[in-house]
mmCIF file of the N, C-alpha and C atoms, coordinates in Angstrom:
data_MODEL
# 
_entry.id   MODEL 
# 
loop_
_atom_site.group_PDB 
_atom_site.id 
_atom_site.type_symbol 
_atom_site.label_atom_id 
_atom_site.label_alt_id 
_atom_site.label_comp_id 
_atom_site.label_asym_id 
_atom_site.label_entity_id 
_atom_site.label_seq_id 
_atom_site.pdbx_PDB_ins_code 
_atom_site.Cartn_x 
_atom_site.Cartn_y 
_atom_site.Cartn_z 
_atom_site.occupancy 
_atom_site.B_iso_or_equiv 
_atom_site.pdbx_formal_charge 
_atom_site.auth_seq_id 
_atom_site.auth_comp_id 
_atom_site.auth_asym_id 
_atom_site.auth_atom_id 
_atom_site.pdbx_PDB_model_num 
ATOM 1   N N  . UNK A 1 1  ? 0.831  -1.201 0.000   1.00 0.00 ? 1  UNK A N  1 
ATOM 2   C CA . UNK A 1 1  ? 0.000  0.000  0.000   1.00 0.00 ? 1  UNK A CA 1 
ATOM 3   C C  . UNK A 1 1  ? 0.869  1.255  0.000   1.00 0.00 ? 1  UNK A C  1 
ATOM 4   N N  . UNK A 1 2  ? 1.849  1.286  0.905   1.00 0.00 ? 2  UNK A N  1 
ATOM 5   C CA . UNK A 1 2  ? 2.683  2.481  1.031   1.00 0.00 ? 2  UNK A CA 1 
ATOM 6   C C  . UNK A 1 2  ? 3.480  2.725  -0.249  1.00 0.00 ? 2  UNK A C  1 
ATOM 7   N N  . UNK A 1 3  ? 4.025  1.669  -0.849  1.00 0.00 ? 3  UNK A N  1 
ATOM 8   C CA . UNK A 1 3  ? 4.818  1.855  -2.059  1.00 0.00 ? 3  UNK A CA 1 
ATOM 9   C C  . UNK A 1 3  ? 3.951  2.333  -3.227  1.00 0.00 ? 3  UNK A C  1 
ATOM 10  N N  . UNK A 1 4  ? 2.681  1.927  -3.260  1.00 0.00 ? 4  UNK A N  1 
ATOM 11  C CA . UNK A 1 4  ? 1.780  2.423  -4.303  1.00 0.00 ? 4  UNK A CA 1 
ATOM 12  C C  . UNK A 1 4  ? 1.541  3.915  -4.129  1.00 0.00 ? 4  UNK A C  1 
ATOM 13  N N  . UNK A 1 5  ? 1.369  4.341  -2.900  1.00 0.00 ? 5  UNK A N  1 
ATOM 14  C CA . UNK A 1 5  ? 1.152  5.762  -2.638  1.00 0.00 ? 5  UNK A CA 1 
ATOM 15  C C  . UNK A 1 5  ? 2.379  6.573  -3.032  1.00 0.00 ? 5  UNK A C  1 
ATOM 16  N N  . UNK A 1 6  ? 3.565  6.042  -2.734  1.00 0.00 ? 6  UNK A N  1 
ATOM 17  C CA . UNK A 1 6  ? 4.792  6.737  -3.098  1.00 0.00 ? 6  UNK A CA 1 
ATOM 18  C C  . UNK A 1 6  ? 4.925  6.812  -4.611  1.00 0.00 ? 6  UNK A C  1 
ATOM 19  N N  . UNK A 1 7  ? 4.582  5.758  -5.291  1.00 0.00 ? 7  UNK A N  1 
ATOM 20  C CA . UNK A 1 7  ? 4.620  5.759  -6.761  1.00 0.00 ? 7  UNK A CA 1 
ATOM 21  C C  . UNK A 1 7  ? 3.657  6.795  -7.323  1.00 0.00 ? 7  UNK A C  1 
ATOM 22  N N  . UNK A 1 8  ? 2.475  6.878  -6.743  1.00 0.00 ? 8  UNK A N  1 
ATOM 23  C CA . UNK A 1 8  ? 1.499  7.881  -7.183  1.00 0.00 ? 8  UNK A CA 1 
ATOM 24  C C  . UNK A 1 8  ? 2.047  9.289  -6.987  1.00 0.00 ? 8  UNK A C  1 
ATOM 25  N N  . UNK A 1 9  ? 2.667  9.517  -5.848  1.00 0.00 ? 9  UNK A N  1 
ATOM 26  C CA . UNK A 1 9  ? 3.237  10.834 -5.560  1.00 0.00 ? 9  UNK A CA 1 
ATOM 27  C C  . UNK A 1 9  ? 4.365  11.136 -6.538  1.00 0.00 ? 9  UNK A C  1 
ATOM 28  N N  . UNK A 1 10 ? 5.220  10.154 -6.794  1.00 0.00 ? 10 UNK A N  1 
ATOM 29  C CA . UNK A 1 10 ? 6.314  10.340 -7.749  1.00 0.00 ? 10 UNK A CA 1 
ATOM 30  C C  . UNK A 1 10 ? 5.777  10.770 -9.113  1.00 0.00 ? 10 UNK A C  1 
ATOM 31  N N  . UNK A 1 11 ? 4.729  10.113 -9.568  1.00 0.00 ? 11 UNK A N  1 
ATOM 32  C CA . UNK A 1 11 ? 4.139  10.444 -10.870 1.00 0.00 ? 11 UNK A CA 1 
ATOM 33  C C  . UNK A 1 11 ? 3.574  11.865 -10.874 1.00 0.00 ? 11 UNK A C  1 
ATOM 34  N N  . UNK A 1 12 ? 2.936  12.252 -9.796  1.00 0.00 ? 12 UNK A N  1 
ATOM 35  C CA . UNK A 1 12 ? 2.375  13.600 -9.724  1.00 0.00 ? 12 UNK A CA 1 
ATOM 36  C C  . UNK A 1 12 ? 3.482  14.654 -9.710  1.00 0.00 ? 12 UNK A C  1 
ATOM 37  N N  . UNK A 1 13 ? 4.544  14.378 -8.958  1.00 0.00 ? 13 UNK A N  1 
ATOM 38  C CA . UNK A 1 13 ? 5.643  15.344 -8.846  1.00 0.00 ? 13 UNK A CA 1 
ATOM 39  C C  . UNK A 1 13 ? 6.292  15.579 -10.204 1.00 0.00 ? 13 UNK A C  1 
ATOM 40  N N  . UNK A 1 14 ? 6.402  14.538 -11.003 1.00 0.00 ? 14 UNK A N  1 
ATOM 41  C CA . UNK A 1 14 ? 7.015  14.681 -12.319 1.00 0.00 ? 14 UNK A CA 1 
ATOM 42  C C  . UNK A 1 14 ? 6.259  15.662 -13.219 1.00 0.00 ? 14 UNK A C  1 
ATOM 43  N N  . UNK A 1 15 ? 5.003  15.894 -12.924 1.00 0.00 ? 15 UNK A N  1 
ATOM 44  C CA . UNK A 1 15 ? 4.183  16.799 -13.731 1.00 0.00 ? 15 UNK A CA 1 
ATOM 45  C C  . UNK A 1 15 ? 4.290  18.253 -13.284 1.00 0.00 ? 15 UNK A C  1 
ATOM 46  N N  . UNK A 1 16 ? 4.987  18.496 -12.177 1.00 0.00 ? 16 UNK A N  1 
ATOM 47  C CA . UNK A 1 16 ? 5.087  19.851 -11.640 1.00 0.00 ? 16 UNK A CA 1 
ATOM 48  C C  . UNK A 1 16 ? 6.271  20.611 -12.238 1.00 0.00 ? 16 UNK A C  1 
ATOM 49  N N  . UNK A 1 17 ? 6.141  21.939 -12.313 1.00 0.00 ? 17 UNK A N  1 
ATOM 50  C CA . UNK A 1 17 ? 7.307  22.740 -12.711 1.00 0.00 ? 17 UNK A CA 1 
ATOM 51  C C  . UNK A 1 17 ? 8.362  22.703 -11.594 1.00 0.00 ? 17 UNK A C  1 
ATOM 52  N N  . UNK A 1 18 ? 9.600  22.997 -11.964 1.00 0.00 ? 18 UNK A N  1 
ATOM 53  C CA . UNK A 1 18 ? 10.718 22.882 -11.025 1.00 0.00 ? 18 UNK A CA 1 
ATOM 54  C C  . UNK A 1 18 ? 10.499 23.691 -9.747  1.00 0.00 ? 18 UNK A C  1 
ATOM 55  N N  . UNK A 1 19 ? 9.947  24.868 -9.864  1.00 0.00 ? 19 UNK A N  1 
ATOM 56  C CA . UNK A 1 19 ? 9.699  25.719 -8.681  1.00 0.00 ? 19 UNK A CA 1 
ATOM 57  C C  . UNK A 1 19 ? 8.776  25.016 -7.682  1.00 0.00 ? 19 UNK A C  1 
ATOM 58  N N  . UNK A 1 20 ? 7.754  24.377 -8.187  1.00 0.00 ? 20 UNK A N  1 
ATOM 59  C CA . UNK A 1 20 ? 6.812  23.670 -7.318  1.00 0.00 ? 20 UNK A CA 1 
ATOM 60  C C  . UNK A 1 20 ? 7.451  22.422 -6.700  1.00 0.00 ? 20 UNK A C  1 
ATOM 61  N N  . UNK A 1 21 ? 8.350  21.794 -7.428  1.00 0.00 ? 21 UNK A N  1 
ATOM 62  C CA . UNK A 1 21 ? 9.055  20.640 -6.881  1.00 0.00 ? 21 UNK A CA 1 
ATOM 63  C C  . UNK A 1 21 ? 9.879  21.059 -5.672  1.00 0.00 ? 21 UNK A C  1 
ATOM 64  N N  . UNK A 1 22 ? 10.513 22.232 -5.754  1.00 0.00 ? 22 UNK A N  1 
ATOM 65  C CA . UNK A 1 22 ? 11.274 22.749 -4.609  1.00 0.00 ? 22 UNK A CA 1 
ATOM 66  C C  . UNK A 1 22 ? 10.351 23.017 -3.420  1.00 0.00 ? 22 UNK A C  1 
ATOM 67  N N  . UNK A 1 23 ? 9.162  23.526 -3.698  1.00 0.00 ? 23 UNK A N  1 
ATOM 68  C CA . UNK A 1 23 ? 8.204  23.775 -2.623  1.00 0.00 ? 23 UNK A CA 1 
ATOM 69  C C  . UNK A 1 23 ? 7.773  22.472 -1.962  1.00 0.00 ? 23 UNK A C  1 
ATOM 70  N N  . UNK A 1 24 ? 7.545  21.445 -2.776  1.00 0.00 ? 24 UNK A N  1 
ATOM 71  C CA . UNK A 1 24 ? 7.163  20.139 -2.230  1.00 0.00 ? 24 UNK A CA 1 
ATOM 72  C C  . UNK A 1 24 ? 8.295  19.600 -1.368  1.00 0.00 ? 24 UNK A C  1 
ATOM 73  N N  . UNK A 1 25 ? 9.530  19.724 -1.852  1.00 0.00 ? 25 UNK A N  1 
ATOM 74  C CA . UNK A 1 25 ? 10.689 19.257 -1.091  1.00 0.00 ? 25 UNK A CA 1 
ATOM 75  C C  . UNK A 1 25 ? 10.796 19.977 0.250   1.00 0.00 ? 25 UNK A C  1 
ATOM 76  N N  . UNK A 1 26 ? 10.620 21.290 0.238   1.00 0.00 ? 26 UNK A N  1 
ATOM 77  C CA . UNK A 1 26 ? 10.676 22.063 1.482   1.00 0.00 ? 26 UNK A CA 1 
ATOM 78  C C  . UNK A 1 26 ? 9.572  21.636 2.441   1.00 0.00 ? 26 UNK A C  1 
ATOM 79  N N  . UNK A 1 27 ? 8.380  21.401 1.914   1.00 0.00 ? 27 UNK A N  1 
ATOM 80  C CA . UNK A 1 27 ? 7.258  20.998 2.761   1.00 0.00 ? 27 UNK A CA 1 
ATOM 81  C C  . UNK A 1 27 ? 7.487  19.612 3.369   1.00 0.00 ? 27 UNK A C  1 
ATOM 82  N N  . UNK A 1 28 ? 8.018  18.693 2.566   1.00 0.00 ? 28 UNK A N  1 
ATOM 83  C CA . UNK A 1 28 ? 8.315  17.360 3.088   1.00 0.00 ? 28 UNK A CA 1 
ATOM 84  C C  . UNK A 1 28 ? 9.374  17.458 4.186   1.00 0.00 ? 28 UNK A C  1 
ATOM 85  N N  . UNK A 1 29 ? 10.374 18.302 3.985   1.00 0.00 ? 29 UNK A N  1 
ATOM 86  C CA . UNK A 1 29 ? 11.390 18.519 5.022   1.00 0.00 ? 29 UNK A CA 1 
ATOM 87  C C  . UNK A 1 29 ? 10.773 19.056 6.297   1.00 0.00 ? 29 UNK A C  1 
ATOM 88  N N  . UNK A 1 30 ? 9.826  19.981 6.152   1.00 0.00 ? 30 UNK A N  1 
ATOM 89  C CA . UNK A 1 30 ? 9.105  20.530 7.304   1.00 0.00 ? 30 UNK A CA 1 
ATOM 90  C C  . UNK A 1 30 ? 8.341  19.430 8.038   1.00 0.00 ? 30 UNK A C  1 
ATOM 91  N N  . UNK A 1 31 ? 7.655  18.563 7.293   1.00 0.00 ? 31 UNK A N  1 
ATOM 92  C CA . UNK A 1 31 ? 6.899  17.471 7.911   1.00 0.00 ? 31 UNK A CA 1 
ATOM 93  C C  . UNK A 1 31 ? 7.817  16.498 8.640   1.00 0.00 ? 31 UNK A C  1 
ATOM 94  N N  . UNK A 1 32 ? 8.976  16.217 8.063   1.00 0.00 ? 32 UNK A N  1 
ATOM 95  C CA . UNK A 1 32 ? 9.931  15.312 8.709   1.00 0.00 ? 32 UNK A CA 1 
ATOM 96  C C  . UNK A 1 32 ? 10.421 15.920 10.019  1.00 0.00 ? 32 UNK A C  1 
ATOM 97  N N  . UNK A 1 33 ? 10.763 17.198 10.001  1.00 0.00 ? 33 UNK A N  1 
ATOM 98  C CA . UNK A 1 33 ? 11.241 17.862 11.221  1.00 0.00 ? 33 UNK A CA 1 
ATOM 99  C C  . UNK A 1 33 ? 10.148 17.900 12.291  1.00 0.00 ? 33 UNK A C  1 
ATOM 100 N N  . UNK A 1 34 ? 8.922  18.165 11.865  1.00 0.00 ? 34 UNK A N  1 
ATOM 101 C CA . UNK A 1 34 ? 7.795  18.191 12.796  1.00 0.00 ? 34 UNK A CA 1 
ATOM 102 C C  . UNK A 1 34 ? 7.590  16.814 13.439  1.00 0.00 ? 34 UNK A C  1 
ATOM 103 N N  . UNK A 1 35 ? 7.730  15.754 12.661  1.00 0.00 ? 35 UNK A N  1 
ATOM 104 C CA . UNK A 1 35 ? 7.573  14.393 13.170  1.00 0.00 ? 35 UNK A CA 1 
ATOM 105 C C  . UNK A 1 35 ? 8.696  14.047 14.151  1.00 0.00 ? 35 UNK A C  1 
ATOM 106 N N  . UNK A 1 36 ? 9.922  14.488 13.855  1.00 0.00 ? 36 UNK A N  1 
ATOM 107 C CA . UNK A 1 36 ? 11.041 14.262 14.782  1.00 0.00 ? 36 UNK A CA 1 
ATOM 108 C C  . UNK A 1 36 ? 10.769 14.923 16.125  1.00 0.00 ? 36 UNK A C  1 
ATOM 109 N N  . UNK A 1 37 ? 10.291 16.165 16.075  1.00 0.00 ? 37 UNK A N  1 
ATOM 110 C CA . UNK A 1 37 ? 10.001 16.896 17.314  1.00 0.00 ? 37 UNK A CA 1 
ATOM 111 C C  . UNK A 1 37 ? 8.876  16.223 18.091  1.00 0.00 ? 37 UNK A C  1 
ATOM 112 N N  . UNK A 1 38 ? 7.864  15.728 17.380  1.00 0.00 ? 38 UNK A N  1 
ATOM 113 C CA . UNK A 1 38 ? 6.749  15.050 18.045  1.00 0.00 ? 38 UNK A CA 1 
ATOM 114 C C  . UNK A 1 38 ? 7.239  13.786 18.744  1.00 0.00 ? 38 UNK A C  1 
ATOM 115 N N  . UNK A 1 39 ? 8.066  13.018 18.061  1.00 0.00 ? 39 UNK A N  1 
ATOM 116 C CA . UNK A 1 39 ? 8.589  11.791 18.651  1.00 0.00 ? 39 UNK A CA 1 
ATOM 117 C C  . UNK A 1 39 ? 9.466  12.089 19.864  1.00 0.00 ? 39 UNK A C  1 
ATOM 118 N N  . UNK A 1 40 ? 10.312 13.112 19.753  1.00 0.00 ? 40 UNK A N  1 
ATOM 119 C CA . UNK A 1 40 ? 11.177 13.477 20.875  1.00 0.00 ? 40 UNK A CA 1 
ATOM 120 C C  . UNK A 1 40 ? 10.334 13.915 22.075  1.00 0.00 ? 40 UNK A C  1 
ATOM 121 N N  . UNK A 1 41 ? 9.281  14.686 21.828  1.00 0.00 ? 41 UNK A N  1 
ATOM 122 C CA . UNK A 1 41 ? 8.398  15.126 22.906  1.00 0.00 ? 41 UNK A CA 1 
ATOM 123 C C  . UNK A 1 41 ? 7.694  13.927 23.540  1.00 0.00 ? 41 UNK A C  1 
ATOM 124 N N  . UNK A 1 42 ? 7.221  13.020 22.702  1.00 0.00 ? 42 UNK A N  1 
ATOM 125 C CA . UNK A 1 42 ? 6.541  11.828 23.205  1.00 0.00 ? 42 UNK A CA 1 
ATOM 126 C C  . UNK A 1 42 ? 7.490  10.998 24.082  1.00 0.00 ? 42 UNK A C  1 
ATOM 127 N N  . UNK A 1 43 ? 8.724  10.849 23.657  1.00 0.00 ? 43 UNK A N  1 
ATOM 128 C CA . UNK A 1 43 ? 9.696  10.105 24.456  1.00 0.00 ? 43 UNK A CA 1 
ATOM 129 C C  . UNK A 1 43 ? 9.936  10.770 25.806  1.00 0.00 ? 43 UNK A C  1 
ATOM 130 N N  . UNK A 1 44 ? 10.003 12.104 25.810  1.00 0.00 ? 44 UNK A N  1 
ATOM 131 C CA . UNK A 1 44 ? 10.208 12.825 27.069  1.00 0.00 ? 44 UNK A CA 1 
ATOM 132 C C  . UNK A 1 44 ? 9.015  12.657 27.998  1.00 0.00 ? 44 UNK A C  1 
ATOM 133 N N  . UNK A 1 45 ? 7.817  12.676 27.436  1.00 0.00 ? 45 UNK A N  1 
ATOM 134 C CA . UNK A 1 45 ? 6.615  12.487 28.250  1.00 0.00 ? 45 UNK A CA 1 
ATOM 135 C C  . UNK A 1 45 ? 6.616  11.091 28.858  1.00 0.00 ? 45 UNK A C  1 
ATOM 136 N N  . UNK A 1 46 ? 6.900  10.080 28.047  1.00 0.00 ? 46 UNK A N  1 
ATOM 137 C CA . UNK A 1 46 ? 6.919  8.709  28.557  1.00 0.00 ? 46 UNK A CA 1 
ATOM 138 C C  . UNK A 1 46 ? 7.999  8.533  29.619  1.00 0.00 ? 46 UNK A C  1 
ATOM 139 N N  . UNK A 1 47 ? 9.145  9.170  29.420  1.00 0.00 ? 47 UNK A N  1 
ATOM 140 C CA . UNK A 1 47 ? 10.220 9.098  30.412  1.00 0.00 ? 47 UNK A CA 1 
ATOM 141 C C  . UNK A 1 47 ? 9.792  9.778  31.707  1.00 0.00 ? 47 UNK A C  1 
ATOM 142 N N  . UNK A 1 48 ? 9.141  10.922 31.602  1.00 0.00 ? 48 UNK A N  1 
ATOM 143 C CA . UNK A 1 48 ? 8.692  11.644 32.799  1.00 0.00 ? 48 UNK A CA 1 
ATOM 144 C C  . UNK A 1 48 ? 7.645  10.840 33.562  1.00 0.00 ? 48 UNK A C  1 
ATOM 145 N N  . UNK A 1 49 ? 6.781  10.124 32.838  1.00 0.00 ? 49 UNK A N  1 
ATOM 146 C CA . UNK A 1 49 ? 5.765  9.303  33.498  1.00 0.00 ? 49 UNK A CA 1 
ATOM 147 C C  . UNK A 1 49 ? 6.382  8.193  34.337  1.00 0.00 ? 49 UNK A C  1 
ATOM 148 N N  . UNK A 1 50 ? 7.549  7.710  33.931  1.00 0.00 ? 50 UNK A N  1 
ATOM 149 C CA . UNK A 1 50 ? 8.201  6.609  34.643  1.00 0.00 ? 50 UNK A CA 1 
ATOM 150 C C  . UNK A 1 50 ? 8.990  7.073  35.861  1.00 0.00 ? 50 UNK A C  1 
ATOM 151 N N  . UNK A 1 51 ? 9.243  8.369  35.985  1.00 0.00 ? 51 UNK A N  1 
ATOM 152 C CA . UNK A 1 51 ? 10.035 8.884  37.098  1.00 0.00 ? 51 UNK A CA 1 
ATOM 153 C C  . UNK A 1 51 ? 9.245  8.777  38.403  1.00 0.00 ? 51 UNK A C  1 
ATOM 154 N N  . UNK A 1 52 ? 9.826  8.115  39.391  1.00 0.00 ? 52 UNK A N  1 
ATOM 155 C CA . UNK A 1 52 ? 9.134  8.017  40.683  1.00 0.00 ? 52 UNK A CA 1 
ATOM 156 C C  . UNK A 1 52 ? 9.213  9.340  41.443  1.00 0.00 ? 52 UNK A C  1 
ATOM 157 N N  . UNK A 1 53 ? 8.180  9.625  42.161  1.00 0.00 ? 53 UNK A N  1 
ATOM 158 C CA . UNK A 1 53 ? 8.181  10.791 43.043  1.00 0.00 ? 53 UNK A CA 1 
ATOM 159 C C  . UNK A 1 53 ? 7.865  12.113 42.393  1.00 0.00 ? 53 UNK A C  1 
ATOM 160 N N  . UNK A 1 54 ? 7.605  12.129 41.114  1.00 0.00 ? 54 UNK A N  1 
ATOM 161 C CA . UNK A 1 54 ? 7.243  13.386 40.462  1.00 0.00 ? 54 UNK A CA 1 
ATOM 162 C C  . UNK A 1 54 ? 5.729  13.512 40.502  1.00 0.00 ? 54 UNK A C  1 
ATOM 163 N N  . UNK A 1 55 ? 5.281  14.575 41.150  1.00 0.00 ? 55 UNK A N  1 
ATOM 164 C CA . UNK A 1 55 ? 3.839  14.827 41.247  1.00 0.00 ? 55 UNK A CA 1 
ATOM 165 C C  . UNK A 1 55 ? 3.571  16.200 40.652  1.00 0.00 ? 55 UNK A C  1 
ATOM 166 N N  . UNK A 1 56 ? 2.662  16.248 39.723  1.00 0.00 ? 56 UNK A N  1 
ATOM 167 C CA . UNK A 1 56 ? 2.283  17.509 39.091  1.00 0.00 ? 56 UNK A CA 1 
ATOM 168 C C  . UNK A 1 56 ? 0.822  17.774 39.400  1.00 0.00 ? 56 UNK A C  1 
ATOM 169 N N  . UNK A 1 57 ? 0.567  18.995 39.837  1.00 0.00 ? 57 UNK A N  1 
ATOM 170 C CA . UNK A 1 57 ? -0.794 19.366 40.205  1.00 0.00 ? 57 UNK A CA 1 
ATOM 171 C C  . UNK A 1 57 ? -1.528 20.119 39.108  1.00 0.00 ? 57 UNK A C  1 
ATOM 172 N N  . UNK A 1 58 ? -0.843 20.372 38.006  1.00 0.00 ? 58 UNK A N  1 
ATOM 173 C CA . UNK A 1 58 ? -1.489 21.067 36.892  1.00 0.00 ? 58 UNK A CA 1 
ATOM 174 C C  . UNK A 1 58 ? -0.783 20.694 35.595  1.00 0.00 ? 58 UNK A C  1 
ATOM 175 N N  . UNK A 1 59 ? -1.412 21.035 34.504  1.00 0.00 ? 59 UNK A N  1 
ATOM 176 C CA . UNK A 1 59 ? -0.807 20.797 33.199  1.00 0.00 ? 59 UNK A CA 1 
ATOM 177 C C  . UNK A 1 59 ? 0.476  21.605 33.066  1.00 0.00 ? 59 UNK A C  1 
ATOM 178 N N  . UNK A 1 60 ? 0.456  22.835 33.579  1.00 0.00 ? 60 UNK A N  1 
ATOM 179 C CA . UNK A 1 60 ? 1.635  23.681 33.499  1.00 0.00 ? 60 UNK A CA 1 
ATOM 180 C C  . UNK A 1 60 ? 2.815  23.052 34.227  1.00 0.00 ? 60 UNK A C  1 
ATOM 181 N N  . UNK A 1 61 ? 2.579  22.490 35.408  1.00 0.00 ? 61 UNK A N  1 
ATOM 182 C CA . UNK A 1 61 ? 3.647  21.831 36.153  1.00 0.00 ? 61 UNK A CA 1 
ATOM 183 C C  . UNK A 1 61 ? 4.161  20.612 35.391  1.00 0.00 ? 61 UNK A C  1 
ATOM 184 N N  . UNK A 1 62 ? 3.275  19.880 34.775  1.00 0.00 ? 62 UNK A N  1 
ATOM 185 C CA . UNK A 1 62 ? 3.684  18.708 34.003  1.00 0.00 ? 62 UNK A CA 1 
ATOM 186 C C  . UNK A 1 62 ? 4.537  19.134 32.803  1.00 0.00 ? 62 UNK A C  1 
ATOM 187 N N  . UNK A 1 63 ? 4.108  20.175 32.113  1.00 0.00 ? 63 UNK A N  1 
ATOM 188 C CA . UNK A 1 63 ? 4.873  20.660 30.962  1.00 0.00 ? 63 UNK A CA 1 
ATOM 189 C C  . UNK A 1 63 ? 6.245  21.168 31.401  1.00 0.00 ? 63 UNK A C  1 
ATOM 190 N N  . UNK A 1 64 ? 6.303  21.883 32.506  1.00 0.00 ? 64 UNK A N  1 
ATOM 191 C CA . UNK A 1 64 ? 7.597  22.349 33.020  1.00 0.00 ? 64 UNK A CA 1 
ATOM 192 C C  . UNK A 1 64 ? 8.504  21.166 33.337  1.00 0.00 ? 64 UNK A C  1 
ATOM 193 N N  . UNK A 1 65 ? 7.958  20.127 33.948  1.00 0.00 ? 65 UNK A N  1 
ATOM 194 C CA . UNK A 1 65 ? 8.751  18.951 34.290  1.00 0.00 ? 65 UNK A CA 1 
ATOM 195 C C  . UNK A 1 65 ? 9.282  18.260 33.035  1.00 0.00 ? 65 UNK A C  1 
ATOM 196 N N  . UNK A 1 66 ? 8.466  18.203 32.003  1.00 0.00 ? 66 UNK A N  1 
ATOM 197 C CA . UNK A 1 66 ? 8.882  17.564 30.752  1.00 0.00 ? 66 UNK A CA 1 
ATOM 198 C C  . UNK A 1 66 ? 9.974  18.383 30.077  1.00 0.00 ? 66 UNK A C  1 
ATOM 199 N N  . UNK A 1 67 ? 9.755  19.685 29.950  1.00 0.00 ? 67 UNK A N  1 
ATOM 200 C CA . UNK A 1 67 ? 10.714 20.522 29.241  1.00 0.00 ? 67 UNK A CA 1 
ATOM 201 C C  . UNK A 1 67 ? 11.999 20.751 30.028  1.00 0.00 ? 67 UNK A C  1 
ATOM 202 N N  . UNK A 1 68 ? 11.950 20.666 31.348  1.00 0.00 ? 68 UNK A N  1 
ATOM 203 C CA . UNK A 1 68 ? 13.137 20.897 32.155  1.00 0.00 ? 68 UNK A CA 1 
ATOM 204 C C  . UNK A 1 68 ? 13.868 19.623 32.536  1.00 0.00 ? 68 UNK A C  1 
ATOM 205 N N  . UNK A 1 69 ? 13.355 18.479 32.093  1.00 0.00 ? 69 UNK A N  1 
ATOM 206 C CA . UNK A 1 69 ? 14.014 17.209 32.388  1.00 0.00 ? 69 UNK A CA 1 
ATOM 207 C C  . UNK A 1 69 ? 15.347 17.172 31.655  1.00 0.00 ? 69 UNK A C  1 
ATOM 208 N N  . UNK A 1 70 ? 16.375 16.607 32.290  1.00 0.00 ? 70 UNK A N  1 
ATOM 209 C CA . UNK A 1 70 ? 17.669 16.517 31.600  1.00 0.00 ? 70 UNK A CA 1 
ATOM 210 C C  . UNK A 1 70 ? 17.581 15.573 30.414  1.00 0.00 ? 70 UNK A C  1 
ATOM 211 N N  . UNK A 1 71 ? 18.289 15.923 29.346  1.00 0.00 ? 71 UNK A N  1 
ATOM 212 C CA . UNK A 1 71 ? 18.355 15.047 28.185  1.00 0.00 ? 71 UNK A CA 1 
ATOM 213 C C  . UNK A 1 71 ? 19.184 13.824 28.528  1.00 0.00 ? 71 UNK A C  1 
ATOM 214 N N  . UNK A 1 72 ? 19.001 12.760 27.760  1.00 0.00 ? 72 UNK A N  1 
ATOM 215 C CA . UNK A 1 72 ? 19.750 11.534 27.991  1.00 0.00 ? 72 UNK A CA 1 
ATOM 216 C C  . UNK A 1 72 ? 21.263 11.763 27.914  1.00 0.00 ? 72 UNK A C  1 
ATOM 217 N N  . UNK A 1 73 ? 21.694 12.645 27.028  1.00 0.00 ? 73 UNK A N  1 
ATOM 218 C CA . UNK A 1 73 ? 23.129 12.879 26.861  1.00 0.00 ? 73 UNK A CA 1 
ATOM 219 C C  . UNK A 1 73 ? 23.704 13.830 27.916  1.00 0.00 ? 73 UNK A C  1 
ATOM 220 N N  . UNK A 1 74 ? 22.853 14.385 28.782  1.00 0.00 ? 74 UNK A N  1 
ATOM 221 C CA . UNK A 1 74 ? 23.313 15.278 29.842  1.00 0.00 ? 74 UNK A CA 1 
ATOM 222 C C  . UNK A 1 74 ? 23.647 14.521 31.113  1.00 0.00 ? 74 UNK A C  1 
ATOM 223 N N  . UNK A 1 75 ? 23.344 13.255 31.179  1.00 0.00 ? 75 UNK A N  1 
ATOM 224 C CA . UNK A 1 75 ? 23.726 12.469 32.332  1.00 0.00 ? 75 UNK A CA 1 
ATOM 225 C C  . UNK A 1 75 ? 22.584 12.088 33.147  1.00 0.00 ? 75 UNK A C  1 
# 
């Protein structure tokens, strides 16, 4: 299924002028970056949920805990 969709997209892209192809490329890059950020955020949320002793009384406190948590490479 996925390869058929990619083939369909490839065929459509070939019909576009070069300027539009660049726009499609930029948009796909944007979507990839957005997906990376979503996955990284999801991983941080799941990691924060596993931390013992962290209690958040509001969404704001939970968001602060997620964003202020040390990264894996920070130790």
